[in-house]
N, C-alpha and C positions, 0 to 999 in steps of 0.2 A: 528460678523466680524472675519474672520481668517486672522489676521494680518501677521503672518509668511508666510502664502501661498501668500498673496498679495506682501510681500517683494520678494519672489522667482520670482513671475510673473513680478515684475518691473525690477529685475536684469536680467532676461532672455530678456526682451524687449530691455534693454540697449545694451546687447550683439548683439542681432539679428539685430537691426537697425545699429549699428556700422559696422557689417560685410557686409552689403547689397552693399555698394559702392565698396568695395574691391572685392567682388564676381563678380560684373559686369565689372570692369575696370582692375582687375588683380593687381599684386604687383609692377608694374612698375612705379606707380604714387604716391609715398610715401607722397609727399607734400600735394596732393589733399586728400589722404586717412586720413592723419594726421589732416588736417583742418576740415574734416568731423567728425572725432572722437570728436573734441572739440565741434562742433556744436551739435552733438547728446546730450551731457551732458547739454549744454545751453538750448536746447529745453526742456529737462525733467524738469530742474529747473524753467523755465518760466511757466510751468503748475501749479505751486504751489505759485508763488510769485506775489503779486498784481502789479498793474501798477505804484505804488508809487516807485517801484525799477525798474531799467533797468539792462540788462545783456548784455555784449559785450565782446570784446577782445581789449586790448589796453595797454596804458602806464599811469602811474602816475607821474605827474610833480610837483616838488616843488623847493624852493630855494636851497635845499640840493642836488639836482640832479634829474635824471630821471630814472625810473625803466627800467628793460628789458621788453619785451612784456609779458604781462600776458594772459594766454590762456582764462581764464574766469574771468571777472571783474564785480562784482555787485556793483552798485552805487545808491545813493539816487536821484531819478529823481526831487526832489524839489529844488536841488542845481543847480548852473551854470556849464555847461560843456565847456571846452576849445575848443574841437573839437569833432565832431560826423559825421560820414558818414557810414551809414549801421551798421554794428557791430563794426566797428573800432571806438574807443573813446580815447581821451586824457583828463584826469581829474586831479583834485587837491586832496590831501590826505583826506581833511575833508568830502568828500562825499562818500569815499570808504567804503563798507560794507563787501565785501569778495574778496579774491584773490585766485584762484585755478590754480594749475599747472596739466596739463593733459598729461599722457604718455600712450603709447601702452603697454609697459612692462618696469619694472625697475629691471635691474640686480644688484646683490650685488656690483659689481665694479663701478656701476653708482649712487648708493644711496646717497652717501654724496654730490655729485655734484648737484643732484636734490633738495635735502634739502637746500643746500646752495643758490640755486637760488631763492627759494620762501622766504627765510629769508633775502635776500638783498632787496626784495620788502618791507619787514617789516621794514628795516632800513630806507627807504625813508618815510614810513608812520608814524613812531614812534613818531615824535615830533609834528605832525599836526593833526592826526586822532582823531575823537571824541569818547567818551565812548557811547555805547558799543564798544570795540575795534574790528577791522575787523576779520573775520574768514579767517584763513590761512589754505589751505588744498592741498592734493596731491592725485590725482585720477589716477590709473592705470587699464587699462582694462583687461589685461591678467595676469594669474598666473605666478609668479616667487617666489616660496615659500622661504622666508628668515627666518633664525633663530629669534625668537621673541626678545630675549635679545639683539642680534647684532642690530637689527632694533632700539630698544629703546635706546641703548647706542650711536648709530649714531646720532639720534634726539638730545639727551641731549648734546652730544659733540659739534655739530654745533651751538645749541642754546647758549651754554656757550662761544664759541669762539667769537661770535658777542655781548655778553652781552645784549641780546634783552629783553626788557620788555614783548613783545608779545610771544606767543608760537604757534607752528603748532597745530591746533586744531584737525584735523583728517587726516588720511591717509588710503586709501583703495587700497589694492593690489589684483586686480582680484575680484573673488567672495567669497573669504574665509577670507583673512587676513585683519583686521581692526584695527586701532590705534585711541584712543581718549584721549585728555588731559582733566583731570577733575580738575577744580579749587576747587570744593567742592566734598566730597565723592559721589559716585554713589547712596548711600543710601538716600541721601537728607539732611543729617546732615549739618547744617551751621557752619562748621569749615573749615579752610583752609586744603586743601589736596594736590594740586599741583603736580599731578602725571600723567604720561602717562600710559595707559593700553593697552596691546595688546591682541586681541581676534582672535579666529578661528571660523568664522561664516559661516557655510556651505551654500553657495549659496545666502547669503543675505548681504554680506558686502557692495556692491555697494548701495543697498537700504538704508542701515544704514547711508552711507556717505550723500546721498541726504537728508534724514530726519534730519540730524544733521546741515546741512547748513540751512534748514528751521527753525529749533529750535533756532539756533544763532540769526536769524533775528526776530523771534516772540516767545521768551522764555515763555512769560506769557500764550499765547494761547496754546502752546504745553504742558506746565505744567498742565493746567486745563483739557486737553484732552489726557493725557499721554497714557492711555490704548488704544486709537484709533491710535495714531501715532507710538506706538512701541509694539512689542509682549509683552504679559503679563508676560511671564516667563523671560524676559530680556536676557542679555548676560553674566551675571556674571559667570555662570557655564562653559562658553566657553573661560574664561580668561586664557592666556598662561603665561604672565608676566607682571610686571609693574616696573616703575622706577621713583623716586622722581626728580623733576626739581632742587631742591635746595640742595640736599644732597651731 
């Protein structure tokens, strides 16, 4: 199995399907195009996630408040749902397993605001969600190269501002730039690491994002079959920079 070639194929598929609606209806219907882009990523994730989880878009409601609308919300289907109609759902924090913000492109001037939005969702979930804690991610379709250290500094700054226990797990900016938070070192050594690492992954960043969502939901299965789910040579050699959460 050529895992890296598969990753490139998956990333190109995501981009091709995303573009299809815009090609047909043009650029004058941004709301429809934006909704379609969220739907594309939901569809890709549904291929890999069993029916014990559901994927929609909606809100998390608790006694501490209500979240903004979450583009992709993965929740445990064995729990009760406050409201569900098609893909639109309203759920309580205890059944949430992932919250993902989807963007066409994230400019340098918009980065902090985008990160703040997903961390506010973390604030709603923080007191009620069960372990393992939910996956928080940001997925951007188009390239907007950002300095790796600036990107990591902004993530850390927002996380520190809100004093969150949770961290943004992954960010994918187009097909190349990828950020992951490592609780333990990537080498597998069981000691606390707690760092964000930024990578330059040529044409495979989006596929890494998808597989990291799956890994978060099913860590034991992915660990047992790691050479199938991830390229054997890994991504260490493509690392740009890293930053500690607590330093």
